[in-house]
All heavy atoms as TSV, in Angstrom:
chain	resi	resn	atom	element	x	y	z
A	1	MET	N	N	7.872	-5.338	0.146
A	1	MET	CA	C	6.964	-4.655	1.037
A	1	MET	C	C	5.587	-5.302	0.963
A	1	MET	O	O	4.973	-5.539	1.982
A	1	MET	CB	C	6.898	-3.184	0.684
A	1	MET	CG	C	5.849	-2.425	1.422
A	1	MET	SD	S	5.851	-0.660	1.155
A	1	MET	CE	C	5.819	-0.517	-0.587
A	2	LEU	N	N	5.091	-5.570	-0.233
A	2	LEU	CA	C	3.743	-6.107	-0.345
A	2	LEU	C	C	3.655	-7.544	0.151
A	2	LEU	O	O	2.713	-7.909	0.823
A	2	LEU	CB	C	3.259	-6.037	-1.787
A	2	LEU	CG	C	3.028	-4.640	-2.315
A	2	LEU	CD1	C	2.657	-4.678	-3.771
A	2	LEU	CD2	C	1.953	-3.944	-1.524
A	3	ARG	N	N	4.640	-8.361	-0.177
A	3	ARG	CA	C	4.570	-9.757	0.202
A	3	ARG	C	C	4.777	-9.943	1.695
A	3	ARG	O	O	4.067	-10.701	2.344
A	3	ARG	CB	C	5.620	-10.548	-0.569
A	3	ARG	CG	C	5.474	-12.021	-0.366
A	3	ARG	CD	C	6.460	-12.820	-1.160
A	3	ARG	NE	N	6.788	-12.206	-2.421
A	3	ARG	CZ	C	7.910	-12.419	-3.071
A	3	ARG	NH1	N	8.817	-13.211	-2.588
A	3	ARG	NH2	N	8.149	-11.838	-4.219
A	4	THR	N	N	5.727	-9.262	2.259
A	4	THR	CA	C	6.057	-9.459	3.670
A	4	THR	C	C	5.344	-8.479	4.594
A	4	THR	O	O	5.308	-8.689	5.798
A	4	THR	CB	C	7.561	-9.287	3.891
A	4	THR	OG1	O	7.942	-7.967	3.526
A	4	THR	CG2	C	8.347	-10.293	3.083
A	5	ARG	N	N	4.803	-7.405	4.031
A	5	ARG	CA	C	4.180	-6.331	4.819
A	5	ARG	C	C	5.156	-5.758	5.849
A	5	ARG	O	O	4.785	-5.404	6.953
A	5	ARG	CB	C	2.896	-6.805	5.478
A	5	ARG	CG	C	1.828	-7.119	4.460
A	5	ARG	CD	C	0.520	-7.451	5.111
A	5	ARG	NE	N	-0.438	-7.810	4.100
A	5	ARG	CZ	C	-1.488	-7.053	3.794
A	5	ARG	NH1	N	-1.708	-5.943	4.421
A	5	ARG	NH2	N	-2.312	-7.434	2.857
A	6	LYS	N	N	6.419	-5.703	5.463
A	6	LYS	CA	C	7.467	-5.122	6.298
A	6	LYS	C	C	8.099	-3.970	5.542
A	6	LYS	O	O	8.108	-3.928	4.317
A	6	LYS	CB	C	8.551	-6.159	6.619
A	6	LYS	CG	C	8.067	-7.361	7.393
A	6	LYS	CD	C	7.895	-7.020	8.830
A	6	LYS	CE	C	7.505	-8.254	9.619
A	6	LYS	NZ	N	7.263	-7.981	10.999
A	7	VAL	N	N	8.642	-3.029	6.269
A	7	VAL	CA	C	9.329	-1.893	5.671
A	7	VAL	C	C	10.601	-1.649	6.480
A	7	VAL	O	O	10.637	-1.889	7.680
A	7	VAL	CB	C	8.413	-0.638	5.635
A	7	VAL	CG1	C	8.059	-0.173	7.008
A	7	VAL	CG2	C	9.034	0.468	4.831
A	8	ARG	N	N	11.646	-1.197	5.807
A	8	ARG	CA	C	12.921	-0.963	6.486
A	8	ARG	C	C	12.908	0.418	7.118
A	8	ARG	O	O	12.671	1.421	6.462
A	8	ARG	CB	C	14.069	-1.060	5.491
A	8	ARG	CG	C	15.422	-0.937	6.141
A	8	ARG	CD	C	16.513	-1.215	5.118
A	8	ARG	NE	N	17.804	-1.126	5.718
A	8	ARG	CZ	C	18.548	-0.028	5.747
A	8	ARG	NH1	N	18.103	1.077	5.177
A	8	ARG	NH2	N	19.724	-0.021	6.315
A	9	ASN	N	N	13.170	0.465	8.401
A	9	ASN	CA	C	13.263	1.721	9.128
A	9	ASN	C	C	14.603	2.359	8.782
A	9	ASN	O	O	15.656	1.802	9.061
A	9	ASN	CB	C	13.150	1.464	10.629
A	9	ASN	CG	C	13.085	2.733	11.427
A	9	ASN	OD1	O	13.642	3.743	11.046
A	9	ASN	ND2	N	12.406	2.674	12.549
A	10	LYS	N	N	14.566	3.529	8.162
A	10	LYS	CA	C	15.799	4.178	7.710
A	10	LYS	C	C	16.690	4.627	8.869
A	10	LYS	O	O	17.894	4.735	8.709
A	10	LYS	CB	C	15.466	5.383	6.838
A	10	LYS	CG	C	14.789	5.002	5.563
A	10	LYS	CD	C	15.471	5.636	4.424
A	10	LYS	CE	C	14.762	5.237	3.151
A	10	LYS	NZ	N	15.624	5.242	2.044
A	11	LEU	N	N	16.112	4.889	10.017
A	11	LEU	CA	C	16.909	5.355	11.148
A	11	LEU	C	C	17.640	4.225	11.850
A	11	LEU	O	O	18.798	4.374	12.240
A	11	LEU	CB	C	16.010	6.097	12.149
A	11	LEU	CG	C	15.309	7.346	11.596
A	11	LEU	CD1	C	14.375	7.921	12.646
A	11	LEU	CD2	C	16.322	8.379	11.155
A	12	THR	N	N	16.967	3.075	12.016
A	12	THR	CA	C	17.574	1.969	12.760
A	12	THR	C	C	18.101	0.862	11.865
A	12	THR	O	O	18.910	0.057	12.301
A	12	THR	CB	C	16.553	1.357	13.731
A	12	THR	OG1	O	15.467	0.812	12.983
A	12	THR	CG2	C	16.056	2.386	14.723
A	13	GLY	N	N	17.616	0.786	10.601
A	13	GLY	CA	C	18.040	-0.270	9.695
A	13	GLY	C	C	17.329	-1.586	9.926
A	13	GLY	O	O	17.658	-2.594	9.316
A	14	VAL	N	N	16.328	-1.608	10.787
A	14	VAL	CA	C	15.590	-2.813	11.133
A	14	VAL	C	C	14.289	-2.852	10.334
A	14	VAL	O	O	13.693	-1.811	10.051
A	14	VAL	CB	C	15.275	-2.824	12.650
A	14	VAL	CG1	C	14.463	-4.033	13.048
A	14	VAL	CG2	C	16.548	-2.746	13.449
A	15	TYR	N	N	13.829	-4.052	9.958
A	15	TYR	CA	C	12.552	-4.202	9.269
A	15	TYR	C	C	11.427	-4.259	10.294
A	15	TYR	O	O	11.490	-5.023	11.254
A	15	TYR	CB	C	12.549	-5.456	8.398
A	15	TYR	CG	C	13.390	-5.277	7.160
A	15	TYR	CD1	C	14.740	-5.592	7.162
A	15	TYR	CD2	C	12.840	-4.763	5.997
A	15	TYR	CE1	C	15.517	-5.404	6.031
A	15	TYR	CE2	C	13.605	-4.570	4.867
A	15	TYR	CZ	C	14.941	-4.893	4.893
A	15	TYR	OH	O	15.703	-4.689	3.780
A	16	VAL	N	N	10.394	-3.441	10.087
A	16	VAL	CA	C	9.268	-3.352	11.010
A	16	VAL	C	C	7.969	-3.537	10.228
A	16	VAL	O	O	7.959	-3.522	9.005
A	16	VAL	CB	C	9.253	-1.994	11.751
A	16	VAL	CG1	C	10.468	-1.853	12.646
A	16	VAL	CG2	C	9.191	-0.844	10.779
A	17	ASP	N	N	6.851	-3.704	10.939
A	17	ASP	CA	C	5.549	-3.859	10.295
A	17	ASP	C	C	5.207	-2.622	9.480
A	17	ASP	O	O	5.439	-1.495	9.909
A	17	ASP	CB	C	4.454	-4.094	11.328
A	17	ASP	CG	C	4.571	-5.468	11.971
A	17	ASP	OD1	O	5.042	-6.399	11.293
A	17	ASP	OD2	O	4.193	-5.596	13.138
A	18	PHE	N	N	4.633	-2.843	8.297
A	18	PHE	CA	C	4.261	-1.747	7.402
A	18	PHE	C	C	3.133	-0.914	7.986
A	18	PHE	O	O	3.191	0.307	8.000
A	18	PHE	CB	C	3.843	-2.321	6.043
A	18	PHE	CG	C	3.444	-1.282	5.042
A	18	PHE	CD1	C	4.404	-0.625	4.294
A	18	PHE	CD2	C	2.117	-0.962	4.845
A	18	PHE	CE1	C	4.044	0.336	3.371
A	18	PHE	CE2	C	1.750	-0.003	3.921
A	18	PHE	CZ	C	2.715	0.639	3.192
A	19	MET	N	N	2.098	-1.588	8.456
A	19	MET	CA	C	0.918	-0.901	8.982
A	19	MET	C	C	1.274	-0.152	10.259
A	19	MET	O	O	1.791	-0.732	11.207
A	19	MET	CB	C	-0.192	-1.903	9.268
A	19	MET	CG	C	-0.579	-2.742	8.073
A	19	MET	SD	S	-1.457	-1.818	6.863
A	19	MET	CE	C	-3.024	-1.797	7.626
A	20	GLY	N	N	1.037	1.144	10.261
A	20	GLY	CA	C	1.302	1.951	11.437
A	20	GLY	C	C	2.724	2.483	11.550
A	20	GLY	O	O	3.042	3.185	12.493
A	21	HIS	N	N	3.578	2.175	10.577
A	21	HIS	CA	C	4.966	2.657	10.620
A	21	HIS	C	C	4.999	4.157	10.348
A	21	HIS	O	O	4.413	4.641	9.386
A	21	HIS	CB	C	5.811	1.924	9.582
A	21	HIS	CG	C	7.196	2.458	9.447
A	21	HIS	ND1	N	8.138	2.299	10.426
A	21	HIS	CD2	C	7.785	3.168	8.463
A	21	HIS	CE1	C	9.268	2.885	10.041
A	21	HIS	NE2	N	9.072	3.413	8.852
A	22	ALA	N	N	5.655	4.895	11.208
A	22	ALA	CA	C	5.798	6.343	11.033
A	22	ALA	C	C	7.061	6.626	10.227
A	22	ALA	O	O	8.134	6.119	10.545
A	22	ALA	CB	C	5.869	7.032	12.379
A	23	THR	N	N	6.928	7.438	9.185
A	23	THR	CA	C	8.069	7.768	8.343
A	23	THR	C	C	8.833	8.949	8.926
A	23	THR	O	O	8.383	9.585	9.881
A	23	THR	CB	C	7.604	8.122	6.918
A	23	THR	OG1	O	6.866	9.335	6.972
A	23	THR	CG2	C	6.757	7.026	6.314
A	24	VAL	N	N	9.960	9.255	8.318
A	24	VAL	CA	C	10.745	10.399	8.777
A	24	VAL	C	C	10.064	11.724	8.433
A	24	VAL	O	O	10.461	12.768	8.912
A	24	VAL	CB	C	12.180	10.376	8.189
A	24	VAL	CG1	C	12.946	9.190	8.718
A	24	VAL	CG2	C	12.151	10.360	6.677
A	25	PHE	N	N	9.017	11.664	7.596
A	25	PHE	CA	C	8.266	12.860	7.211
A	25	PHE	C	C	6.998	13.018	8.038
A	25	PHE	O	O	6.086	13.746	7.668
A	25	PHE	CB	C	7.899	12.814	5.728
A	25	PHE	CG	C	9.103	12.697	4.838
A	25	PHE	CD1	C	9.378	11.511	4.177
A	25	PHE	CD2	C	9.965	13.756	4.683
A	25	PHE	CE1	C	10.490	11.392	3.359
A	25	PHE	CE2	C	11.089	13.656	3.872
A	25	PHE	CZ	C	11.345	12.466	3.218
A	26	ASN	N	N	6.905	12.303	9.169
A	26	ASN	CA	C	5.771	12.359	10.093
A	26	ASN	C	C	4.452	11.907	9.471
A	26	ASN	O	O	3.399	12.412	9.829
A	26	ASN	CB	C	5.606	13.755	10.699
A	26	ASN	CG	C	6.769	14.110	11.593
A	26	ASN	OD1	O	7.344	13.244	12.230
A	26	ASN	ND2	N	7.115	15.374	11.619
A	27	SER	N	N	4.496	10.977	8.531
A	27	SER	CA	C	3.268	10.364	8.024
A	27	SER	C	C	3.280	8.888	8.425
A	27	SER	O	O	4.322	8.325	8.733
A	27	SER	CB	C	3.159	10.515	6.509
A	27	SER	OG	O	4.209	9.825	5.873
A	28	THR	N	N	2.111	8.288	8.448
A	28	THR	CA	C	1.980	6.904	8.888
A	28	THR	C	C	1.407	6.073	7.755
A	28	THR	O	O	0.478	6.500	7.076
A	28	THR	CB	C	1.046	6.824	10.109
A	28	THR	OG1	O	1.549	7.684	11.120
A	28	THR	CG2	C	0.978	5.419	10.656
A	29	PHE	N	N	1.960	4.872	7.543
A	29	PHE	CA	C	1.450	3.971	6.514
A	29	PHE	C	C	0.161	3.323	6.991
A	29	PHE	O	O	0.038	2.921	8.136
A	29	PHE	CB	C	2.463	2.877	6.188
A	29	PHE	CG	C	3.683	3.375	5.463
A	29	PHE	CD1	C	4.938	3.006	5.878
A	29	PHE	CD2	C	3.563	4.184	4.351
A	29	PHE	CE1	C	6.063	3.444	5.210
A	29	PHE	CE2	C	4.684	4.637	3.675
A	29	PHE	CZ	C	5.933	4.261	4.107
A	30	ALA	N	N	-0.806	3.210	6.076
A	30	ALA	CA	C	-2.097	2.592	6.377
A	30	ALA	C	C	-2.387	1.502	5.349
A	30	ALA	O	O	-1.648	1.330	4.375
A	30	ALA	CB	C	-3.192	3.649	6.347
A	31	GLY	N	N	-3.478	0.782	5.557
A	31	GLY	CA	C	-3.861	-0.293	4.648
A	31	GLY	C	C	-4.101	0.177	3.233
A	31	GLY	O	O	-3.837	-0.545	2.273
A	32	LYS	N	N	-4.582	1.406	3.066
A	32	LYS	CA	C	-4.844	1.927	1.718
A	32	LYS	C	C	-3.562	2.088	0.907
A	32	LYS	O	O	-3.602	2.113	-0.311
A	32	LYS	CB	C	-5.596	3.241	1.777
A	32	LYS	CG	C	-4.801	4.385	2.360
A	32	LYS	CD	C	-5.610	5.659	2.388
A	32	LYS	CE	C	-4.779	6.780	2.955
A	32	LYS	NZ	N	-5.513	8.026	3.000
A	33	ASN	N	N	-2.407	2.172	1.580
A	33	ASN	CA	C	-1.143	2.312	0.873
A	33	ASN	C	C	-0.682	1.009	0.230
A	33	ASN	O	O	0.266	1.000	-0.542
A	33	ASN	CB	C	-0.054	2.817	1.813
A	33	ASN	CG	C	-0.368	4.171	2.389
A	33	ASN	OD1	O	-0.505	4.311	3.593
A	33	ASN	ND2	N	-0.510	5.170	1.547
A	34	LEU	N	N	-1.356	-0.111	0.544
A	34	LEU	CA	C	-1.007	-1.397	-0.043
A	34	LEU	C	C	-1.793	-1.697	-1.318
A	34	LEU	O	O	-1.509	-2.661	-1.999
A	34	LEU	CB	C	-1.263	-2.523	0.973
A	34	LEU	CG	C	-0.337	-2.554	2.179
A	34	LEU	CD1	C	-0.835	-3.559	3.196
A	34	LEU	CD2	C	1.079	-2.881	1.758
A	35	LEU	N	N	-2.789	-0.878	-1.643
A	35	LEU	CA	C	-3.645	-1.133	-2.793
A	35	LEU	C	C	-3.095	-0.491	-4.062
A	35	LEU	O	O	-2.551	0.605	-4.028
A	35	LEU	CB	C	-5.051	-0.587	-2.526
A	35	LEU	CG	C	-5.778	-1.168	-1.326
A	35	LEU	CD1	C	-7.109	-0.469	-1.140
A	35	LEU	CD2	C	-5.969	-2.657	-1.474
A	36	PHE	N	N	-3.257	-1.200	-5.168
A	36	PHE	CA	C	-2.879	-0.674	-6.475
A	36	PHE	C	C	-4.145	-0.436	-7.289
A	36	PHE	O	O	-5.115	-1.184	-7.165
A	36	PHE	CB	C	-1.995	-1.670	-7.239
A	36	PHE	CG	C	-0.613	-1.794	-6.680
A	36	PHE	CD1	C	-0.232	-2.928	-5.988
A	36	PHE	CD2	C	0.305	-0.781	-6.858
A	36	PHE	CE1	C	1.045	-3.046	-5.481
A	36	PHE	CE2	C	1.589	-0.894	-6.353
A	36	PHE	CZ	C	1.954	-2.034	-5.672
A	37	PRO	N	N	-4.173	0.569	-8.148
A	37	PRO	CA	C	-5.346	0.782	-8.997
A	37	PRO	C	C	-5.447	-0.311	-10.054
A	37	PRO	O	O	-4.446	-0.881	-10.484
A	37	PRO	CB	C	-5.085	2.139	-9.641
A	37	PRO	CG	C	-3.618	2.326	-9.561
A	37	PRO	CD	C	-3.143	1.577	-8.344
A	38	ILE	N	N	-6.674	-0.610	-10.457
A	38	ILE	CA	C	-6.898	-1.576	-11.529
A	38	ILE	C	C	-6.672	-0.850	-12.848
A	38	ILE	O	O	-7.221	0.237	-13.063
A	38	ILE	CB	C	-8.322	-2.138	-11.451
A	38	ILE	CG1	C	-8.520	-2.852	-10.114
A	38	ILE	CG2	C	-8.592	-3.091	-12.611
A	38	ILE	CD1	C	-9.934	-3.277	-9.843
A	39	PRO	N	N	-5.867	-1.417	-13.758
A	39	PRO	CA	C	-5.601	-0.743	-15.034
A	39	PRO	C	C	-6.885	-0.506	-15.826
A	39	PRO	O	O	-7.798	-1.341	-15.827
A	39	PRO	CB	C	-4.682	-1.718	-15.767
A	39	PRO	CG	C	-4.081	-2.566	-14.707
A	39	PRO	CD	C	-5.116	-2.661	-13.628
A	40	LEU	N	N	-6.946	0.614	-16.516
A	40	LEU	CA	C	-8.130	0.990	-17.285
A	40	LEU	C	C	-8.443	-0.032	-18.370
A	40	LEU	O	O	-9.600	-0.352	-18.626
A	40	LEU	CB	C	-7.947	2.378	-17.903
A	40	LEU	CG	C	-9.136	2.932	-18.660
A	40	LEU	CD1	C	-10.356	3.025	-17.745
A	40	LEU	CD2	C	-8.806	4.282	-19.234
A	41	ARG	N	N	-7.420	-0.583	-19.002
A	41	ARG	CA	C	-7.663	-1.576	-20.057
A	41	ARG	C	C	-8.344	-2.823	-19.502
A	41	ARG	O	O	-9.150	-3.444	-20.180
A	41	ARG	CB	C	-6.369	-1.924	-20.779
A	41	ARG	CG	C	-5.362	-2.661	-19.945
A	41	ARG	CD	C	-4.110	-3.024	-20.756
A	41	ARG	NE	N	-3.170	-3.726	-19.938
A	41	ARG	CZ	C	-2.222	-3.156	-19.203
A	41	ARG	NH1	N	-2.084	-1.836	-19.230
A	41	ARG	NH2	N	-1.403	-3.869	-18.465
A	42	GLU	N	N	-8.047	-3.182	-18.256
A	42	GLU	CA	C	-8.712	-4.327	-17.636
A	42	GLU	C	C	-10.169	-4.000	-17.326
A	42	GLU	O	O	-11.044	-4.851	-17.450
A	42	GLU	CB	C	-7.993	-4.740	-16.352
A	42	GLU	CG	C	-6.583	-5.232	-16.568
A	42	GLU	CD	C	-6.523	-6.510	-17.388
A	42	GLU	OE1	O	-7.453	-7.335	-17.292
A	42	GLU	OE2	O	-5.548	-6.667	-18.137
A	43	MET	N	N	-10.425	-2.766	-16.920
A	43	MET	CA	C	-11.799	-2.362	-16.627
A	43	MET	C	C	-12.613	-2.243	-17.918
A	43	MET	O	O	-13.820	-2.483	-17.915
A	43	MET	CB	C	-11.808	-1.056	-15.858
A	43	MET	CG	C	-11.221	-1.222	-14.466
A	43	MET	SD	S	-11.419	0.189	-13.422
A	43	MET	CE	C	-13.168	0.150	-13.136
A	44	ASP	N	N	-11.953	-1.891	-19.034
A	44	ASP	CA	C	-12.651	-1.838	-20.320
A	44	ASP	C	C	-13.054	-3.233	-20.793
A	44	ASP	O	O	-14.110	-3.408	-21.398
A	44	ASP	CB	C	-11.771	-1.177	-21.383
A	44	ASP	CG	C	-11.602	0.310	-21.148
A	44	ASP	OD1	O	-12.430	0.895	-20.418
A	44	ASP	OD2	O	-10.633	0.882	-21.685
A	45	VAL	N	N	-12.225	-4.229	-20.504
A	45	VAL	CA	C	-12.506	-5.597	-20.929
A	45	VAL	C	C	-13.629	-6.209	-20.092
A	45	VAL	O	O	-14.488	-6.910	-20.613
A	45	VAL	CB	C	-11.229	-6.467	-20.814
A	45	VAL	CG1	C	-11.537	-7.927	-21.032
A	45	VAL	CG2	C	-10.187	-5.981	-21.802
A	46	ASN	N	N	-13.637	-5.941	-18.796
A	46	ASN	CA	C	-14.625	-6.519	-17.893
A	46	ASN	C	C	-15.393	-5.383	-17.214
A	46	ASN	O	O	-14.883	-4.732	-16.308
A	46	ASN	CB	C	-13.944	-7.405	-16.853
A	46	ASN	CG	C	-14.915	-8.148	-15.979
A	46	ASN	OD1	O	-16.117	-7.902	-16.004
A	46	ASN	ND2	N	-14.397	-9.072	-15.193
A	47	ALA	N	N	-16.637	-5.179	-17.629
A	47	ALA	CA	C	-17.442	-4.072	-17.110
A	47	ALA	C	C	-17.841	-4.267	-15.646
A	47	ALA	O	O	-18.261	-3.323	-14.988
A	47	ALA	CB	C	-18.689	-3.902	-17.963
A	48	GLU	N	N	-17.715	-5.481	-15.117
A	48	GLU	CA	C	-18.104	-5.739	-13.727
A	48	GLU	C	C	-17.009	-5.417	-12.718
A	48	GLU	O	O	-17.236	-5.484	-11.516
A	48	GLU	CB	C	-18.552	-7.190	-13.573
A	48	GLU	CG	C	-19.822	-7.468	-14.359
A	48	GLU	CD	C	-20.384	-8.836	-14.073
A	48	GLU	OE1	O	-20.107	-9.373	-12.983
A	48	GLU	OE2	O	-21.100	-9.359	-14.933
A	49	LEU	N	N	-15.825	-5.071	-13.189
A	49	LEU	CA	C	-14.744	-4.686	-12.279
A	49	LEU	C	C	-14.996	-3.303	-11.713
A	49	LEU	O	O	-15.468	-2.404	-12.411
A	49	LEU	CB	C	-13.392	-4.674	-13.009
A	49	LEU	CG	C	-12.752	-6.017	-13.291
A	49	LEU	CD1	C	-11.457	-5.816	-14.079
A	49	LEU	CD2	C	-12.467	-6.776	-12.021
A	50	VAL	N	N	-14.686	-3.128	-10.452
A	50	VAL	CA	C	-14.779	-1.824	-9.811
A	50	VAL	C	C	-13.454	-1.559	-9.100
A	50	VAL	O	O	-12.746	-2.475	-8.727
A	50	VAL	CB	C	-15.950	-1.747	-8.802
A	50	VAL	CG1	C	-17.270	-1.855	-9.517
A	50	VAL	CG2	C	-15.817	-2.827	-7.750
A	51	HIS	N	N	-13.147	-0.295	-8.918
A	51	HIS	CA	C	-11.909	0.057	-8.226
A	51	HIS	C	C	-11.961	-0.322	-6.762
A	51	HIS	O	O	-13.037	-0.570	-6.207
A	51	HIS	CB	C	-11.618	1.556	-8.362
A	51	HIS	CG	C	-10.894	1.896	-9.625
A	51	HIS	ND1	N	-9.608	1.539	-9.845
A	51	HIS	CD2	C	-11.306	2.535	-10.732
A	51	HIS	CE1	C	-9.239	1.967	-11.028
A	51	HIS	NE2	N	-10.264	2.567	-11.604
A	52	ASN	N	N	-10.807	-0.333	-6.136
A	52	ASN	CA	C	-10.725	-0.622	-4.720
A	52	ASN	C	C	-11.541	0.399	-3.922
A	52	ASN	O	O	-11.587	1.573	-4.287
A	52	ASN	CB	C	-9.255	-0.570	-4.252
A	52	ASN	CG	C	-8.416	-1.615	-4.920
A	52	ASN	OD1	O	-8.834	-2.741	-5.095
A	52	ASN	ND2	N	-7.213	-1.236	-5.315
A	53	PRO	N	N	-12.163	-0.055	-2.844
A	53	PRO	CA	C	-12.944	0.899	-2.040
A	53	PRO	C	C	-12.018	1.926	-1.384
A	53	PRO	O	O	-10.874	1.644	-1.091
A	53	PRO	CB	C	-13.609	0.022	-0.985
A	53	PRO	CG	C	-12.737	-1.189	-0.902
A	53	PRO	CD	C	-12.169	-1.392	-2.274
A	54	VAL	N	N	-12.533	3.104	-1.163
A	54	VAL	CA	C	-11.777	4.175	-0.509
A	54	VAL	C	C	-11.869	3.960	1.001
A	54	VAL	O	O	-12.936	3.706	1.526
A	54	VAL	CB	C	-12.343	5.552	-0.895
A	54	VAL	CG1	C	-11.597	6.652	-0.170
A	54	VAL	CG2	C	-12.276	5.738	-2.399
A	55	PHE	N	N	-10.762	4.082	1.669
A	55	PHE	CA	C	-10.739	3.875	3.113
A	55	PHE	C	C	-11.204	5.106	3.833
A	55	PHE	O	O	-10.991	6.184	3.519
A	55	PHE	CB	C	-9.339	3.511	3.590
A	55	PHE	CG	C	-8.994	2.090	3.281
A	55	PHE	CD1	C	-8.596	1.709	2.038
A	55	PHE	CD2	C	-9.106	1.140	4.275
A	55	PHE	CE1	C	-8.270	0.401	1.752
A	55	PHE	CE2	C	-8.784	-0.168	4.007
A	55	PHE	CZ	C	-8.367	-0.539	2.752
């Protein structure tokens, strides 16, 4: 998902773009869903690291 930015549509079985894909639960994927938090141990080692901005 992260490398290709594609997600498999469970209803059709086809791979579609991640951004803007509507799930079966009526939610939509956005750019913020591609971000991972920075581990706390990494932030302890480097004080200049900041978390990803909030969308």
